[in-house]
C-alpha positions in Angstrom: 15.7 13.8 -17.0 12.4 14.9 -18.4 11.9 11.5 -20.0 12.5 9.8 -16.7 10.0 12.1 -14.9 7.5 11.4 -17.6 8.0 7.6 -17.3 7.6 7.8 -13.5 4.4 9.9 -13.9 3.0 7.5 -16.5 3.9 4.5 -14.2 2.0 6.1 -11.3 -1.1 6.8 -13.3 -1.1 3.4 -15.0 -0.6 1.7 -11.6 -4.3 2.2 -11.0 -4.9 -0.4 -13.8 -2.6 -2.9 -12.1 -4.2 -2.4 -8.7 -7.6 -2.8 -10.2 -6.7 -6.1 -11.9 -4.8 -7.2 -8.7 -8.2 -7.3 -6.8 -9.7 -9.8 -9.3 -6.6 -11.6 -10.7 -4.7 -12.2 -7.5 -7.2 -11.8 -4.6 -10.5 -13.1 -6.1 -8.7 -15.5 -8.5 -10.9 -14.3 -11.3 -9.6 -13.7 -14.8 -11.3 -10.6 -15.8 -11.0 -9.5 -19.5 -13.5 -6.7 -18.9 -10.6 -4.3 -18.2 -9.8 -4.1 -22.0 -13.2 -2.5 -22.4 -13.5 -0.7 -19.1 -10.3 1.3 -19.7 -11.5 3.0 -22.9 -15.0 3.3 -21.3 -13.7 5.4 -18.6 -11.7 7.5 -21.1 -14.7 7.9 -23.4 -17.1 8.8 -20.5 -14.8 11.4 -19.0 -13.7 13.1 -22.3 -17.2 13.2 -23.7 -18.5 14.8 -20.4 -15.7 17.3 -20.4 -16.2 18.2 -24.1 -19.9 18.9 -23.1 -18.9 21.4 -20.5 -19.0 19.2 -17.4 -16.5 19.8 -14.6 -13.4 17.5 -15.0 -13.7 16.2 -11.4 -17.4 15.2 -12.0 -16.5 13.8 -15.4 -13.9 11.6 -13.7 -16.5 10.4 -11.1 -18.8 9.5 -14.0 -16.0 7.4 -15.5 -15.7 5.5 -12.2 -19.4 4.9 -12.2 -19.3 3.7 -15.8 -16.5 1.3 -15.0 -18.4 -0.1 -12.0 -21.5 -0.7 -14.2 -19.3 -2.7 -16.6 -18.0 -4.8 -13.6 -21.5 -5.3 -12.4 -22.6 -6.7 -15.8 -19.6 -9.2 -15.9 -20.4 -10.2 -12.3 -24.0 -10.9 -13.0 -23.1 -12.9 -16.2 -20.8 -15.0 -14.1 -22.8 -15.4 -10.9 -26.4 -15.5 -12.2 -25.9 -16.4 -15.8 -23.3 -19.1 -14.9 -21.1 -18.1 -17.8 -17.4 -18.9 -17.3 -15.4 -16.0 -16.0 -13.2 -15.6 -19.1 -16.1 -15.7 -21.4 -18.2 -13.3 -19.3 -15.4 -10.7 -19.4 -15.0 -11.1 -23.2 -18.7 -10.6 -23.7 -18.8 -7.5 -21.7 -15.6 -6.2 -23.3 -17.0 -6.8 -26.8 -20.3 -5.0 -25.9 -18.5 -2.0 -24.4 -16.8 -1.3 -27.8 -20.2 -0.4 -29.2 -21.1 1.5 -26.0 -18.0 3.6 -26.4 -18.9 4.5 -29.9 -22.3 5.5 -28.8 -20.9 7.7 -26.0 -18.3 9.5 -28.2 -20.2 9.5 -31.4 -17.0 8.9 -33.3 -13.7 7.0 -33.0 -11.8 9.7 -31.0 -12.3 13.0 -29.3 -9.7 15.7 -28.5 -9.6 17.8 -25.3 -7.7 20.6 -26.9 -8.6 23.8 -25.2 -10.8 22.0 -22.7 -10.2 22.0 -18.9 -8.9 18.9 -17.3 -7.5 17.8 -14.0 -4.0 18.3 -15.4 -4.3 21.9 -16.7 -5.6 23.6 -13.6 -3.7 26.5 -12.1 -1.6 24.5 -9.7 -0.8 21.8 -12.2 0.4 24.2 -14.8 2.7 25.9 -12.3 4.7 22.7 -11.9 7.7 21.9 -14.0 7.2 19.9 -17.2 5.8 16.4 -16.7 5.6 16.8 -12.9 1.8 17.2 -13.2 1.4 13.5 -13.8 3.8 12.6 -11.0 1.9 14.8 -8.4 -1.5 13.5 -9.6 -0.3 10.0 -9.7 1.1 10.1 -6.1 -2.1 11.7 -4.7 -4.4 9.2 -6.4 -2.2 6.1 -5.7 -1.8 7.1 -2.1 -5.5 7.5 -1.6 -6.5 4.3 -3.4 -3.8 2.2 -1.7 -4.8 3.4 1.8 -8.4 2.8 1.1 -7.6 -0.8 -0.2 -5.5 -1.5 2.9 -8.2 -0.3 5.2 -10.9 -2.2 3.3 -9.0 -5.5 3.3 -8.4 -5.2 7.0 -12.1 -5.2 7.8 -14.3 -8.3 8.4 -15.9 -7.6 4.9 -12.4 -7.4 3.4 -11.4 -10.7 5.1 -14.5 -12.4 3.7 -13.5 -11.0 0.3 -10.1 -12.6 0.6 -11.5 -15.9 1.8 -13.8 -16.0 -1.3 -10.8 -15.9 -3.5 -8.7 -18.3 -1.4 -11.4 -21.0 -1.1 -14.9 -20.3 -2.3 -16.3 -23.7 -0.9 -15.0 -23.0 2.6 -16.2 -19.4 2.4 -19.7 -20.6 1.6 -19.6 -23.0 4.5 -18.8 -20.0 6.7 -21.9 -18.2 5.5 -20.1 -15.8 3.2 -22.1 -14.8 0.1 -19.5 -15.5 -2.4 -21.5 -14.3 -5.4 -22.0 -11.0 -3.7 -18.3 -10.8 -3.0 -17.4 -11.5 -6.6 -19.8 -8.9 -7.9 -18.6 -6.2 -5.5 -15.0 -7.1 -6.3 -15.6 -6.8 -10.0 -17.4 -3.4 -9.5 -14.6 -2.0 -7.4 -11.9 -3.3 -9.8 -13.4 -2.0 -12.9 -14.3 1.3 -11.2 -10.5 1.7 -10.6 -9.8 0.8 -14.2 -12.4 3.3 -15.4 -10.6 6.0 -13.2 -7.3 5.0 -14.8 -8.8 5.4 -18.3 -10.2 8.8 -17.4 -6.9 10.1 -16.0 -4.8 8.7 -18.9 -7.2 10.3 -21.4 -7.0 13.7 -19.7 -3.3 13.5 -19.4 -2.9 12.6 -23.1 -5.5 15.1 -24.2 -7.8 12.8 -26.1 -9.8 9.5 -26.0 -9.6 6.9 -28.7 -11.9 3.9 -29.3 -8.9 1.5 -29.6 -6.9 2.8 -26.6 -7.9 -0.3 -24.5 -6.0 -2.8 -26.7 -3.3 -4.5 -24.7 -4.3 -2.9 -21.4 -4.6 -6.3 -19.7 -0.9 -7.1 -20.6 0.1 -3.7 -19.1 -1.8 -4.5 -15.9 -0.3 -8.0 -15.6 3.2 -6.6 -16.2 2.8 -4.2 -13.3 1.7 -7.1 -11.0 4.2 -9.7 -12.2 7.2 -7.3 -12.3 6.3 -6.1 -8.7 6.2 -9.7 -7.5 9.3 -10.8 -9.2 11.4 -7.7 -8.3 10.5 -7.7 -4.6 9.9 -11.4 -3.8 7.9 -12.6 -0.8 5.7 -9.8 0.6 2.7 -9.3 2.8 -0.6 -8.4 1.1 -0.3 -4.7 1.9 3.3 -4.7 0.7 2.2 -6.3 -2.6 -0.2 -3.4 -3.3 2.8 -1.0 -3.1 4.9 -3.5 -5.2 2.3 -3.3 -8.0 2.8 0.5 -8.2 6.6 0.1 -8.1 6.2 -2.6 -10.8 4.2 -0.2 -13.0 7.0 2.4 -12.7 9.7 -0.2 -13.5 7.7 -1.3 -16.5 7.5 2.2 -17.8 11.2 2.7 -17.3 11.9 -0.5 -19.2 9.8 0.8 -22.1 11.6 4.1 -22.1 15.0 2.2 -22.2 13.8 0.0 -25.1 12.6 3.0 -27.1 15.9 4.8 -26.5 17.6 1.8 -28.0 15.9 2.6 -31.3 12.8 0.4 -31.2 9.6 1.9 -32.8 6.6 2.9 -30.7 4.6 0.5 -32.9 6.4 -2.4 -31.2 5.3 -1.5 -27.7 2.6 -4.2 -27.4 5.1 -6.8 -28.6 7.7 -5.5 -26.2 5.1 -5.6 -23.4 4.3 -9.2 -24.1 7.9 -10.2 -24.2 8.7 -8.4 -20.9 5.7 -10.1 -19.2 6.7 -13.5 -20.6 10.3 -13.2 -19.3 9.1 -12.0 -15.9 6.7 -14.9 -15.6 9.4 -17.4 -16.6 12.1 -16.0 -14.2 11.2 -18.4 -11.3 11.5 -21.4 -13.6 14.8 -20.1 -15.0 16.2 -19.6 -11.5 15.4 -23.1 -10.7 16.8 -24.5 -13.9 20.0 -22.5 -13.6 20.2 -23.4 -9.8 20.3 -19.7 -8.8 18.2 -20.4 -5.7 19.6 -22.1 -2.7 17.7 -25.3 -1.8 15.9 -25.2 1.5 16.5 -28.3 3.7 13.6 -30.0 5.2 12.9 -28.8 8.7 15.0 -25.7 8.3 13.3 -22.4 7.9 14.7 -20.0 5.2 16.0 -17.5 7.7 17.9 -20.1 9.5 
């Protein structure tokens, strides 16, 4: 039971990573590799700030700001420097590695004996592992509601239009470069927040903790889409969170079968590959009923 609660809590916290990447990967149609650097950047910023006596909440806000700065750099490289999106993200990600070492001063920092968002009076009064569940629910609920409200505004619709058809968006007077930069900043700010929360929950920050994070984020998105099928945009945001929880439960089951924790990145890649191939497998095995021309699916 405790392991399942822990998996759900981890799924909720890591869902922030999926939601952040969803903004760029699905809505903006931008392949952003920056997240592999932004995640440990958020962790390094928060943990270093806390270890220097800064309030955990303020340290977490600093992590969000650091993530947004990383997104700004990638956005400027892409929009002003005319560097391809994939390469712009890789350049920023590579540079952040050195920045993280500068921030921490060493390869890892422990939070042992330091205050965090997870060891306050209320959190410590909860049953074991429920602190991550409660924190995850609060953060995900707030972030999801803010995203839904934002995407429903005129600015949010312009943001969506930029990802759907940049040429048409420009013809409508939308500043697509500005939209991309804002999208990358918001996305990486969320990833930085995720890194800060995971580091505080784990009790340490490590320079290599960002390796494979983009696969984890993609797994949350793809599993949510495959598991729940055709959804509205708002429903997809919820599906990403549920996909993250399902992914963590899958990892828990795999570890219980006797696999080593060292195989997690391999397992993550295999799970993601299978989920992405499922639509093709369904068609190949004729598991989907063909839709006749002129007949809508519900008819």
